[in-house]
N, C-alpha and C positions, 0 to 999 in steps of 0.2 A: 504494499499499499506506500500511493505517496505521503509525504510527511506534511502537506499543505491536508490531504484529506485524513489527517489523524488529526490535525489542530484543529480540520473546522468541526470533528465527533466528536473532540473532547469540548471543545467550547459549547455546545448543541448535548451534551451530556450536563455538564455541570449548571449549565443553566446562569452564565455569568455577564455581563452584559461590557467587566471591564476585562475579557478577550477579544481583539480588536477584528473586524473582515478585514481577508487579506484578501488583494487581488494578486496573481502571478503575472510577473513579468523580468526584465533582465534590467540593471544598470551595470552602465561603463562607466567607470568615476577616472579621469585625467587630472593627474596634480602635476603641477608645471616642475619639471627636474633641480630649478632653480630659484633663489625668489627672483623679484623684479623688483623693478624700480617704475617709479610713480609712470611716467614714459612708458614704460613694455609694457603697465597695466594696462593705460589706456590704448595702447596699439590691440590687443588682447580683446577690449571691450570693444574697439568701433568692429574689429573683425567679427564679435558676434552678434552684432547690432539684437538688441535685449528688448522686448516689447513693456516689459515694466520691473521695479526695482526698488529696493531701498537702500541708502548711502548712512552710513551715522562717519559724522566728521566730530572733533572736539567737541563742539558746542551746541550740537543739533542733530537731530535724524528728520532725513525728510526721503518722504516717500515718490521720489521723480526721480530721472534720471543724474548720475555722480556729474560733480561739477569738477572736471581735473585741473582748474585753476587754482582752486585752490590746495595745499599742500598741509592739509590735517585732519585726510580722510583714516577711519579706523577700522573702519571692516564695510563692507555692500555685499544686499543678493541681487539677480538679475534672475531677469528668464523670458524664454520664450516658447513656443508648445513643444514640448520631449526634449527640453536643455535646460542649463542652469548655468551660471556663472557664479565665484567665489572667490572672495579679496577679502583679506587678512594682514594689517598689518602686525610683523612680527619684530621689528626693529624700527629706527629711523628709514626715513622712507625704503624699505625693504617690504615687499608684502609675497607672502601666499598665495597664490591664484590654483581656483579646482573648478576643472569645466564636469559636467554630467549629462548624461543622454539615457534616455531609454530605448533601449533596444529590442526586438522580437525573444522570447525564450523564457522557460521556467527559470530560472538558476536562484532568481529574487520574487519577493514580494513587497508586496505596500501597502499603505491605510494613509488615504486622506484624513486629512485633519484642520480645521479652521480654528484661527488661534484669533480674541477678538484684540482688538489694538485700542490704544487709549486715543481719545480725541484730539489731543497734541500733531497725532502723526499726520492728520489729512485723512485718513481712510477709515473704515467700521474693521474692515475683516482683511487677514493674512491669511492665507493655503497650502499647507508646509504637505511636502510628501513623509512620509517615514516607512525609508526599505529597511527590509529582513531581509534574513538569512538564514540558512539552517549548514549546521556543517555536514559535512557527508561519514566521517568519523571521528574517531577520541574522544573524551569524556562529554562534550556537548552535542553528540552525534544524535538529528534532527530533534535538535530546539530550535524556533525559531528564534531570532533576539536581532534587536536592531542596529542596524549599523552604519546609517547615513540617513542627514535631514538634509532637503529638498525645498527650496524656496520654488512654485508654483506659481502665485500670481497673487494678486490681488482680487478678491469679488467684484464683477462686473454688476451685480444688482444692489452695489449698494445709494 
């Protein structure tokens, strides 16, 4: 029996709503092999061409596209259908960049989660996709555990 089917049977038999509904798919995560400066991040951002996202500056959180003329970017996440881009400041003018893309397959599973935002953000609800994986061997064999959180976007019906 596939582990996802076992997971669903366990949820049904326990009658617990705390066990999430999972959908099968596959996530490819690509981390930049080296840290990037802000100009290199901007180049990757322009190539990515996102539809929506958020950026955290030293003094504010914005739910709009990033202003690369500012040099106080701490982190940000952006998305377009099936893809997302994440940056994190790790030292002065050095960023870690991660891109991910959903792909056909059944190696992983996901659950979409709606997060209510504070009114100061300018948006009401953000959607994140929590990705799960199951080890095929070892002490954690057949256990579905979260391994990645992907920004999907803001709800359009706000």
